[in-house]
C-alpha positions as CSV (number, residue, x, y, z in Angstrom):
1,M,5.3,-78.8,61.7
2,D,6.3,-75.8,59.3
3,P,4.5,-75.1,56.0
4,C,7.1,-77.2,54.2
5,G,5.9,-80.3,56.2
6,V,9.0,-80.5,58.4
7,C,8.5,-81.2,62.1
8,E,9.9,-78.2,64.0
9,G,11.2,-76.9,60.6
10,D,12.3,-73.3,59.9
11,N,10.6,-72.8,56.5
12,T,13.9,-73.1,54.7
13,T,13.1,-76.3,52.9
14,C,10.5,-75.0,50.5
15,V,9.0,-72.1,48.6
16,I,5.3,-71.5,48.5
17,L,4.8,-69.2,45.5
18,F,1.7,-67.2,44.5
19,A,0.7,-64.3,42.3
20,V,-1.8,-61.5,43.0
21,P,-4.2,-62.2,41.4
22,I,-3.3,-65.8,40.8
23,S,-4.7,-65.7,37.2
24,I,-4.9,-63.3,34.4
25,T,-8.0,-62.5,32.3
26,I,-7.6,-60.1,29.4
27,T,-9.0,-59.3,26.0
28,C,-7.4,-59.5,22.6
29,E,-4.2,-57.4,22.3
30,D,-4.6,-56.2,25.9
31,S,-2.0,-56.6,28.7
32,E,-2.1,-57.0,32.4
33,M,0.5,-56.8,35.2
34,V,0.4,-58.9,38.4
35,E,2.6,-58.9,41.5
36,L,4.8,-62.0,42.4
37,H,4.9,-63.1,46.1
38,H,5.9,-66.1,48.2
39,L,4.8,-67.2,51.6
40,F,8.0,-66.3,53.5
41,E,8.6,-62.8,52.3
42,N,8.5,-61.3,55.8
43,Q,11.2,-63.8,56.9
44,F,13.5,-64.0,53.9
45,G,12.5,-61.0,51.6
46,D,11.6,-61.1,47.9
47,A,12.4,-64.1,45.7
48,E,14.2,-64.1,42.4
49,W,11.8,-64.8,39.5
50,V,12.4,-66.2,36.0
51,L,10.3,-67.6,33.2
52,E,10.5,-71.3,32.6
53,A,9.8,-73.2,29.4
54,P,7.5,-73.7,27.7
55,L,7.0,-70.0,27.2
56,P,3.5,-68.6,26.5
57,T,2.2,-69.1,23.0
58,K,-0.6,-66.6,22.7
59,G,1.2,-63.6,24.2
60,V,4.4,-62.3,25.7
61,A,5.4,-62.4,29.4
62,V,8.0,-60.1,31.0
63,I,9.3,-60.3,34.7
64,D,10.6,-57.2,36.5
65,N,12.7,-58.2,39.5
66,V,13.8,-54.6,40.1
67,A,10.3,-53.6,41.1
68,S,9.2,-54.1,44.7
69,P,7.5,-56.4,44.8
70,P,8.6,-58.0,41.5
71,T,6.0,-58.0,38.7
72,L,4.8,-60.1,35.8
73,T,3.3,-58.4,32.7
74,Y,1.5,-60.4,30.0
75,T,0.5,-58.9,26.6
76,A,-1.7,-60.9,24.3
77,N,-0.8,-61.3,20.7
78,P,-2.9,-59.6,18.0
79,S,-5.9,-61.7,16.8
80,E,-5.2,-64.3,19.6
81,S,-7.9,-65.6,21.9
82,G,-8.3,-68.6,24.2
83,V,-6.2,-69.9,27.1
84,D,-2.4,-69.6,27.7
85,V,-0.1,-70.5,30.6
86,I,2.9,-68.6,32.1
87,K,5.4,-70.9,33.9
88,V,7.5,-69.0,36.5
89,R,10.2,-70.2,38.8
90,G,10.8,-68.5,42.1
91,T,14.0,-68.9,44.2
92,I,14.7,-67.5,47.7
93,T,18.2,-66.3,47.7
94,E,18.9,-66.8,51.4
95,T,17.7,-70.4,51.5
96,M,18.1,-71.3,47.8
97,A,14.8,-72.9,48.0
98,T,13.0,-72.9,44.7
99,D,9.6,-73.8,43.2
100,I,7.5,-73.5,40.0
101,L,4.4,-71.2,39.7
102,L,1.9,-71.7,36.9
103,V,-0.2,-68.6,36.1
104,P,-3.2,-69.3,33.8
105,V,-4.2,-66.7,31.2
106,T,-7.6,-66.3,29.6
107,I,-7.8,-64.3,26.5
108,G,-11.2,-63.1,25.3
109,L,-12.5,-62.7,21.8
110,C,-11.3,-59.6,19.8
111,I,-13.1,-57.1,17.5
112,D,-10.6,-55.9,14.9
113,C,-10.4,-52.3,13.5
114,F,-12.9,-53.3,10.8
115,G,-15.4,-54.3,13.5
116,I,-15.1,-58.0,12.8
117,L,-15.4,-60.3,15.9
118,D,-12.1,-62.0,16.5
119,G,-10.9,-60.5,13.2
120,T,-7.3,-60.1,12.3
121,A,-7.2,-56.5,11.1
122,R,-5.2,-54.2,13.4
123,L,-4.2,-50.6,13.3
124,D,-0.6,-50.1,12.1
125,E,1.8,-47.5,13.6
126,C,0.4,-44.9,11.3
127,G,-3.1,-45.4,12.7
128,V,-4.3,-47.1,9.5
129,C,-6.5,-50.2,9.9
130,N,-4.7,-53.3,8.5
131,G,-2.0,-50.9,7.2
132,T,1.6,-51.5,6.5
133,N,3.2,-48.5,8.3
134,S,4.0,-47.0,4.9
135,T,1.7,-44.0,5.2
136,C,3.8,-42.4,7.9
137,L,7.2,-43.6,6.9
138,G,10.0,-41.0,6.9
139,C,12.6,-41.0,4.2
140,D,14.6,-43.1,6.7
141,D,11.9,-45.8,6.5
142,V,11.0,-45.2,10.2
143,P,7.3,-44.7,10.8
144,N,6.4,-41.3,12.2
145,S,10.1,-40.2,12.2
146,G,9.2,-36.9,10.3
147,S,12.3,-37.2,8.1
148,E,11.8,-35.7,4.6
149,I,13.9,-35.3,1.5
150,D,15.1,-31.7,1.2
151,F,15.0,-29.6,-2.0
152,C,18.4,-31.0,-2.9
153,G,17.2,-34.6,-2.7
154,I,18.9,-35.4,0.7
155,C,17.0,-37.3,3.3
156,A,16.6,-35.1,6.4
157,G,18.9,-32.5,4.7
158,D,19.0,-28.8,5.3
159,N,18.8,-27.5,1.7
160,S,22.5,-26.5,1.8
161,T,23.9,-28.8,-0.8
162,C,22.4,-27.2,-3.9
163,V,21.3,-23.9,-5.6
164,N,18.7,-23.7,-8.4
165,I,17.9,-20.4,-10.2
166,T,14.3,-19.9,-10.9
167,V,14.3,-19.0,-14.6
168,P,11.9,-16.0,-15.2
169,P,9.7,-15.7,-18.3
170,I,10.9,-13.5,-21.2
171,E,11.1,-10.0,-19.9
172,L,9.3,-7.4,-22.1
173,V,11.3,-4.1,-22.2
174,S,9.8,-0.9,-23.6
175,C,11.6,1.5,-25.9
176,F,14.2,3.7,-24.1
177,A,13.1,2.1,-20.8
178,V,15.1,1.1,-17.8
179,H,13.7,-2.3,-16.7
180,F,14.0,-3.7,-13.2
181,F,13.3,-7.2,-12.0
182,Q,14.2,-9.5,-9.1
183,L,16.1,-12.8,-9.6
184,Q,14.9,-15.8,-7.6
185,H,16.5,-19.1,-6.5
186,E,15.7,-22.2,-4.5
187,P,16.1,-23.0,-1.7
188,A,15.2,-19.4,-0.8
189,D,16.9,-19.6,2.6
190,T,20.3,-20.4,1.2
191,P,22.3,-17.2,0.8
192,V,23.9,-16.7,-2.7
193,V,26.1,-14.3,-4.6
194,W,24.8,-13.2,-8.1
195,D,27.0,-12.5,-11.1
196,I,26.6,-11.8,-14.8
197,L,28.7,-14.3,-16.8
198,L,27.9,-13.2,-20.3
199,G,25.9,-10.5,-22.1
200,P,23.8,-8.5,-22.6
201,F,24.6,-7.8,-26.3
202,K,22.3,-4.9,-27.1
203,G,21.6,-3.1,-23.9
204,D,23.4,-2.6,-20.6
205,A,22.7,-4.6,-17.4
206,F,23.8,-4.4,-13.8
207,V,23.0,-6.9,-10.9
208,N,23.1,-6.4,-7.2
209,H,25.4,-9.3,-6.1
210,I,23.6,-9.9,-2.8
211,S,19.9,-9.1,-3.5
212,G,19.9,-10.3,-7.1
213,F,18.1,-7.1,-8.3
214,I,18.8,-6.6,-12.0
215,E,18.7,-3.2,-13.9
216,Y,18.5,-3.5,-17.7
217,M,18.6,-0.4,-20.0
218,N,17.1,-0.7,-23.5
219,P,19.3,1.2,-26.1
220,A,16.3,2.0,-28.3
221,V,16.7,-1.0,-30.5
222,A,14.1,-3.7,-31.2
223,G,14.6,-7.5,-31.0
224,M,15.9,-10.1,-28.6
225,D,18.7,-9.7,-26.0
226,W,20.0,-12.1,-23.3
227,L,22.5,-12.6,-20.6
228,I,23.8,-15.6,-18.5
229,I,23.5,-15.2,-14.7
230,K,25.2,-17.3,-12.0
231,A,24.2,-17.9,-8.4
232,T,26.9,-19.2,-6.0
233,S,26.1,-20.5,-2.5
234,Q,27.7,-18.4,0.2
235,L,27.8,-21.6,2.4
236,N,29.9,-23.5,-0.1
237,N,31.3,-21.8,-3.2
238,S,31.5,-25.1,-5.1
239,I,27.7,-25.2,-5.2
240,M,26.3,-22.9,-8.0
241,D,23.8,-22.7,-10.8
242,T,23.5,-20.7,-14.1
243,A,20.5,-19.6,-16.1
244,N,19.8,-17.7,-19.3
245,I,17.7,-14.5,-18.9
246,T,16.0,-13.3,-22.1
247,F,14.7,-9.8,-23.0
248,L,12.2,-8.9,-25.7
249,L,13.0,-5.3,-26.8
250,Q,10.0,-3.4,-28.2
251,D,9.9,-1.1,-31.2
252,C,10.2,2.7,-30.6
253,P,7.5,4.4,-32.7
254,D,6.1,7.7,-31.7
255,C,2.4,8.4,-31.6
256,A,2.4,9.0,-35.3
257,G,3.9,5.6,-36.0
258,N,7.3,7.0,-36.9
259,Q,10.2,4.8,-35.7
260,L,12.3,6.9,-33.2
261,G,10.0,9.8,-34.0
262,L,9.5,12.8,-31.7
263,Q,5.7,13.2,-31.8
264,L,4.0,12.9,-28.5
265,F,0.4,13.1,-27.3
266,D,-0.4,16.5,-25.9
267,I,-2.5,17.0,-22.8
268,C,-5.6,16.9,-25.0
269,G,-4.7,13.4,-26.3
270,V,-3.8,14.8,-29.7
271,C,-0.6,13.3,-31.3
272,G,1.8,16.2,-32.0
273,G,-0.7,18.7,-30.7
274,D,-0.1,21.9,-28.7
275,S,-2.7,21.2,-26.0
276,S,-4.9,24.0,-27.4
277,T,-7.8,21.9,-28.6
278,C,-9.2,21.2,-25.2
279,R,-8.6,24.5,-23.5
280,D,-11.7,26.3,-22.1
281,C,-12.4,30.0,-22.6
282,F,-9.9,30.8,-19.7
283,G,-7.2,28.8,-21.5
284,I,-7.3,25.9,-19.0
285,P,-6.7,22.5,-20.6
286,N,-9.8,20.3,-20.2
287,G,-11.4,23.1,-18.1
288,G,-15.1,23.4,-17.7
289,N,-15.6,27.1,-18.4
290,V,-17.5,28.2,-21.5
291,F,-18.8,31.5,-22.9
292,D,-22.4,32.3,-21.9
293,V,-25.0,33.8,-24.2
294,C,-23.7,37.3,-23.4
295,G,-20.2,36.3,-24.6
296,V,-18.8,36.3,-21.0
297,C,-16.4,33.4,-20.1
298,G,-17.7,31.5,-17.2
299,G,-20.7,33.8,-17.0
300,D,-24.3,33.0,-16.0
301,G,-25.9,34.8,-19.0
302,S,-27.3,37.7,-17.0
303,S,-25.0,40.5,-18.0
304,C,-26.8,41.2,-21.4
305,L,-30.4,40.7,-20.4
306,D,-32.9,43.5,-20.9
307,C,-35.7,44.1,-18.4
308,F,-37.7,41.3,-20.0
309,G,-34.8,38.9,-19.6
310,V,-34.1,38.7,-23.3
311,P,-30.4,38.5,-24.2
312,F,-29.4,41.8,-25.9
313,G,-33.1,42.9,-26.0
314,P,-34.0,46.6,-26.5
315,A,-36.4,46.9,-23.6
316,V,-35.4,49.2,-20.7
317,L,-37.1,50.6,-17.6
318,D,-38.8,54.0,-18.1
319,M,-38.8,56.8,-15.4
320,C,-41.7,55.2,-13.8
321,G,-39.8,51.8,-13.4
322,V,-42.0,50.1,-16.1
323,C,-40.1,47.8,-18.5
324,A,-40.4,49.2,-22.1
325,G,-42.9,51.9,-20.7
326,D,-43.5,55.4,-22.0
327,G,-43.3,57.2,-18.6
328,S,-47.0,57.9,-18.6
329,S,-47.9,55.5,-15.8
330,C,-46.5,57.8,-13.0
331,D,-48.7,60.3,-11.0
332,E,-48.6,64.2,-11.4
333,D,-46.0,64.6,-8.7
334,A,-43.8,62.2,-10.4
335,D,-44.2,64.1,-13.7
336,I,-43.3,67.5,-12.1
337,L,-40.2,66.2,-10.4
338,P,-38.1,65.4,-13.5
339,I,-39.1,68.7,-15.1
340,T,-38.0,70.7,-12.0
341,I,-34.6,69.0,-11.8
342,V,-33.9,69.7,-15.5
343,G,-34.8,73.4,-15.0
344,I,-32.5,73.8,-12.1
345,V,-29.7,72.2,-14.0
346,L,-30.2,74.6,-17.0
347,L,-30.3,77.7,-14.7
348,F,-27.1,76.7,-13.0
349,G,-25.4,76.3,-16.3
350,L,-26.5,79.8,-17.5
351,L,-25.2,81.4,-14.3
352,C,-21.9,79.7,-14.7
353,F,-21.7,81.1,-18.3
354,L,-22.4,84.7,-17.2
355,I,-19.7,84.6,-14.6
356,F,-17.3,83.4,-17.2
357,V,-18.1,86.3,-19.5
358,C,-17.6,88.8,-16.8
359,I,-14.2,87.5,-15.9
360,V,-13.1,87.6,-19.6
361,V,-14.3,91.3,-20.0
362,Y,-12.6,92.4,-16.8
363,R,-9.3,90.8,-17.8
364,Y,-9.5,92.5,-21.2
365,C,-10.0,96.0,-19.7
366,I,-6.9,95.7,-17.5
367,L,-4.9,94.7,-20.5
368,V,-6.0,97.7,-22.5
369,R,-5.2,100.2,-19.7
370,H,-1.8,98.8,-19.4
371,V,-1.1,99.1,-23.2
372,D,-2.4,102.8,-23.2
373,Y,-0.1,103.8,-20.3
374,T,2.9,102.3,-22.0
375,E,2.2,104.3,-25.2
376,A,1.6,107.6,-23.3
377,S,4.8,107.3,-21.5
378,K,6.6,107.0,-24.8
379,N,5.1,110.2,-26.4
380,Y,4.8,112.4,-23.3
381,R,7.1,115.5,-23.3
382,G,5.9,117.4,-20.2
383,P,7.8,118.4,-17.1
384,E,5.9,116.0,-14.9
385,P,6.3,112.4,-15.4
386,I,3.3,110.2,-15.9
387,T,3.2,107.3,-13.3
388,S,1.2,104.2,-13.3
389,A,-0.2,105.3,-9.9
390,K,-1.6,108.5,-11.4
391,V,-3.1,106.6,-14.3
392,K,-4.8,104.2,-11.9
393,R,-6.0,107.0,-9.6
394,F,-7.5,109.3,-12.3
395,P,-9.0,107.3,-15.1
396,F,-8.3,108.9,-18.4
397,Y,-7.7,108.2,-22.0
398,I,-4.2,108.6,-23.2
399,S,-4.0,109.7,-26.8
400,K,-1.6,108.0,-29.1
401,T,-1.1,111.3,-30.9
402,P,2.3,112.9,-30.1
403,Y,1.3,116.1,-28.4
404,H,3.8,118.0,-26.2
405,G,3.3,119.9,-23.1
406,A,0.1,120.0,-21.0
407,G,-2.1,119.4,-24.0
408,A,-0.8,116.0,-24.4
409,I,-3.3,114.7,-21.8
410,Q,-7.0,115.1,-22.2
411,R,-8.9,114.3,-19.0
412,I,-12.0,112.5,-19.4
413,R,-14.8,112.2,-17.0
414,K,-15.2,108.9,-15.3
415,N,-18.5,108.0,-16.8
């Protein structure tokens, strides 16, 4: 007799179904998977499994016939406990034999996310206990989608549908100044082209069309000035924005308070000064050099000290090296030495004077002899001419009286 109760049967008249394990025991919100088998798998292969009514009431059952062997997965509902039943029909394809399998499920008590036994509070998809999934909703209403509204107000947008100029505060511009500042826009990653639509009305302004860098020049007038700037998206030239840029132009007084005056602070900080009030004794502005007590610029006060260290004092060292001394403190040798030196100096001076006198007398004698020779030559009437060589060889006096003949010359002894 075969397992189906047929004498000499071939197991084709019945299906003996069973699950491994045959029952399911889980806790609240848990799930478990069991394998589905029948008695004649080795003979006929796997059976085809389906759920039968009534379906489970405390959970959800799912059959997977693709798996080998086929499986049954049961997931308990939140906050559900107690006993449930899964009704499964199994059919052997080759014999078309079919049968019903009842799988009992035991669901234990639950502790909810608030710690309450068998409580109903559960974590939502955002991880919030007893939440509503609203804390992690994207702008597309899908929890945890990460979708956000972009700067232009578009859900999951890329900031390419708008351009907004960031209006700067009033720009303060100094007199005669060239003022520079950078225009800003949002979203910052959208490339734009900048243009000046209107103004300015007092000064001059230029804008770099790509960088948005503005240069404004104050024409030395006071008051308010303004211009209208436009930013156009390079991605879509129909997307643009405009803004009003305002400038406050300051007055132009000089350091003396005269509007458009020419007075400036000098290097010493004096309005209209010539930078002379802070020069030191070397003429260096704000220099540190001063006259010392001796009147020397940058000196140390030592150039006018007497031997007692008194500025401009009368005391000097005597010949004995004593400050303000009378020279009496030296020994006898020291007294003789200065007197000897003075005597030598005086004798040398006298000798030089005598030599000078001798030279003068000698020169005078030569001059007289020359004059006498000249006069004798003019008055001499003798037959023998008088030569300078004879005059020099025989000293004589030549009379200036006009004698003729040999008497014209009177010889004189040498001494």
